[in-house]
C-alpha positions in Angstrom: 50.2 -25.5 134.1 51.8 -28.6 133.8 53.8 -30.4 136.4 57.4 -29.6 136.1 58.5 -31.8 139.1 57.5 -34.6 141.6 59.0 -36.8 144.0 57.0 -40.0 145.4 58.3 -41.8 148.0 56.2 -45.0 147.6 52.5 -46.4 148.3 53.5 -47.3 151.9 55.2 -44.9 154.7 56.1 -46.0 158.0 55.7 -43.5 160.6 57.1 -45.1 163.3 60.5 -45.9 161.6 62.4 -43.3 163.7 65.6 -43.8 160.6 63.2 -42.4 158.0 62.9 -39.3 159.8 65.0 -35.8 159.3 68.2 -36.4 161.7 68.3 -32.8 163.6 70.8 -33.9 166.0 74.1 -32.0 164.6 75.0 -29.4 162.1 73.2 -26.0 161.4 69.6 -28.2 161.3 69.8 -28.5 165.1 67.3 -26.6 167.1 66.0 -27.4 170.4 62.4 -27.9 170.0 62.5 -28.5 166.3 60.3 -31.4 165.4 61.6 -34.0 162.6 59.5 -35.2 159.5 59.6 -37.4 156.8 58.3 -36.5 152.6 55.5 -38.3 151.6 55.1 -36.5 148.1 56.6 -33.3 146.6 55.2 -31.8 143.4 55.9 -28.6 141.4 53.6 -26.5 139.2 54.5 -23.7 136.7 52.1 -21.2 136.0 52.3 -19.9 131.9 51.1 -16.7 130.7 50.3 -16.2 126.4 51.9 -19.1 124.7 54.4 -17.1 123.1 56.0 -16.6 125.9 58.2 -20.0 127.6 59.2 -19.2 130.7 57.0 -19.4 133.3 55.4 -16.4 135.4 54.9 -18.0 139.0 55.6 -21.4 140.8 53.5 -22.9 143.4 55.3 -25.8 145.0 53.5 -29.0 147.0 54.7 -31.1 149.8 53.3 -33.8 152.4 55.3 -34.2 155.3 54.8 -36.5 158.8 56.2 -34.9 161.8 57.0 -36.5 164.8 56.5 -34.6 168.1 59.3 -35.9 170.4 59.1 -33.5 173.4 55.3 -33.7 173.7 54.5 -34.4 177.3 52.8 -37.9 177.6 49.7 -36.2 179.2 48.9 -34.4 175.8 47.6 -35.8 172.7 47.8 -34.2 169.0 44.0 -35.9 168.8 43.2 -33.3 171.2 42.3 -29.9 169.6 43.7 -28.1 172.2 47.4 -29.7 171.8 47.3 -29.8 167.9 47.1 -26.2 168.2 50.4 -26.0 170.7 51.9 -28.3 168.1 51.3 -26.3 165.2 52.4 -23.0 166.6 55.6 -24.2 167.4 55.7 -25.8 164.0 55.4 -22.2 162.1 58.1 -20.6 164.7 60.4 -22.8 163.0 59.3 -22.5 159.5 58.9 -18.6 159.7 59.8 -17.2 163.2 63.4 -16.3 164.7 65.0 -19.3 163.6 64.8 -18.7 159.8 67.8 -15.7 159.8 67.9 -16.6 156.0 64.5 -15.5 155.2 62.3 -11.8 155.5 60.1 -11.7 158.6 56.7 -13.4 157.9 52.9 -13.0 159.7 51.6 -16.2 160.6 49.3 -17.8 161.0 46.7 -16.1 158.9 43.3 -17.5 158.1 43.0 -19.5 160.6 40.4 -22.0 160.4 39.3 -25.6 160.5 38.4 -27.1 157.7 36.3 -30.3 156.8 38.1 -31.9 154.2 36.1 -35.7 152.9 35.0 -36.2 156.3 38.1 -35.2 158.4 38.9 -32.0 160.2 42.1 -30.2 159.6 43.4 -27.6 160.5 44.2 -24.6 157.5 46.3 -21.3 157.9 48.3 -19.2 155.7 52.3 -17.2 156.2 52.5 -13.7 154.3 55.6 -12.0 154.1 55.3 -9.4 156.4 55.8 -5.4 153.9 55.3 -2.3 154.3 52.8 -0.7 151.4 55.9 1.4 150.2 57.7 -2.2 149.5 55.0 -3.4 147.6 54.3 -0.6 145.6 58.4 -1.1 144.8 57.8 -5.2 144.6 54.0 -5.5 143.6 55.0 -9.5 143.6 55.4 -9.8 147.0 51.7 -9.7 147.8 51.0 -13.3 145.9 54.2 -14.8 147.7 52.7 -17.0 150.3 52.4 -20.5 152.2 49.5 -22.7 152.8 49.7 -25.4 155.3 46.8 -28.5 156.2 47.4 -30.6 159.5 46.3 -33.3 160.9 46.8 -36.0 164.0 47.7 -39.4 163.1 49.2 -40.5 166.3 49.7 -39.1 170.2 53.0 -38.0 169.3 52.4 -37.7 165.4 50.5 -35.3 162.6 50.5 -35.0 158.7 51.4 -31.4 157.0 50.0 -30.0 153.4 52.0 -27.6 152.6 52.1 -25.2 149.5 54.5 -22.4 148.7 53.2 -19.8 146.0 55.8 -17.7 144.0 53.3 -15.7 142.4 53.7 -13.2 140.0 52.1 -9.1 139.0 49.4 -8.1 138.9 48.8 -9.9 142.2 45.2 -10.5 142.4 45.2 -12.5 139.4 48.4 -14.7 140.8 46.7 -15.2 144.2 43.2 -16.3 142.6 45.1 -18.9 140.2 46.9 -20.2 142.7 44.2 -20.7 145.5 42.0 -22.3 142.9 44.7 -25.1 142.3 45.4 -25.0 146.1 41.5 -25.8 146.8 41.4 -28.2 143.7 44.3 -30.0 145.3 43.5 -30.4 149.0 40.1 -31.2 148.1 41.2 -34.4 147.1 42.9 -35.8 150.5 41.4 -38.7 152.1 42.8 -39.2 155.6 41.6 -42.6 157.4 43.1 -43.6 160.6 43.5 -47.3 161.9 40.8 -48.5 163.4 43.3 -48.3 166.7 43.7 -44.6 166.1 40.3 -44.0 165.7 39.7 -45.8 169.3 42.5 -43.8 170.6 41.1 -40.3 169.1 37.2 -41.4 170.6 39.3 -42.0 173.7 40.9 -38.5 173.8 37.7 -36.9 173.1 36.0 -38.6 175.9 38.7 -37.4 178.3 38.9 -34.0 176.8 35.1 -33.5 175.4 35.3 -29.6 175.2 38.9 -29.3 173.5 38.3 -27.5 170.4 40.7 -25.0 168.1 40.7 -21.1 168.7 38.1 -19.9 166.1 40.6 -17.5 165.2 44.3 -16.4 165.8 46.1 -13.4 165.3 49.7 -13.6 163.7 52.4 -14.5 166.5 54.3 -11.6 167.8 57.6 -13.0 167.3 60.7 -10.7 167.9 63.3 -11.9 165.6 66.7 -12.8 166.1 69.7 -10.7 165.5 72.4 -11.9 163.1 75.3 -10.5 161.1 77.5 -12.0 158.5 79.9 -15.6 159.6 83.5 -15.7 159.5 83.9 -18.9 157.3 87.7 -19.1 157.8 87.2 -19.4 161.5 84.0 -22.1 161.0 80.8 -20.0 161.4 77.6 -20.0 159.4 77.1 -17.6 156.7 75.0 -15.9 159.6 75.4 -15.6 163.4 73.1 -14.8 166.1 74.3 -11.9 168.1 70.8 -11.1 169.8 68.0 -14.3 170.4 64.4 -13.3 169.7 61.4 -14.8 170.5 62.2 -18.7 172.3 59.8 -21.5 170.9 56.7 -21.8 172.7 56.2 -24.2 175.3 53.7 -26.7 175.6 51.2 -26.4 178.4 49.1 -29.2 179.3 
């Protein structure tokens, strides 16, 4: 399983430098409520089988990004678990929900749980393709295609996301076991330490809302996906055009 590619963005990242974040103000990336991010690390692994087979059997992508929540109300904070949960659900909506016009429907969140990693609480969840039993029989590797996410707050309007995307192989149970092992080995090394000012801010929020906590479990969101048609490039349309909108992004509730 050698590394096949890596992008590293330097030892210091200024999360308050707005110019470093995605420009979501125009073009196909504009979607009201979407949160801009900046990358810290990107890495890809290839999974190999017998030594006489030179091609990879599967791939695992790993990305770490910081996101900014511009429209989070002033009375809310990512240090409040109940508020961060709402931020996470919005992030999942834009990653896997109705705005993803060119992607098969996904079920998310799955395996929702809090994880303490080296003294820091993270929220973990997964996203899986929605597949019927017939689809799995016809394409058994689809069960081995999944995404894993970890979330933790950095400031009132900022959070860090640790993301894994697994493109596996059949038999799925062996692919899932191999990729889960590498995912766990990787995120178990995470070391996140807040500055003294942010530690104090986190403590202040906890004191203000002592009973706030993540939901212990969550079912997949009941998204209704947009209905689309093929676009006409001759008149400036995108490749897919929405003809009927589905679920809107979730709102924030203090």
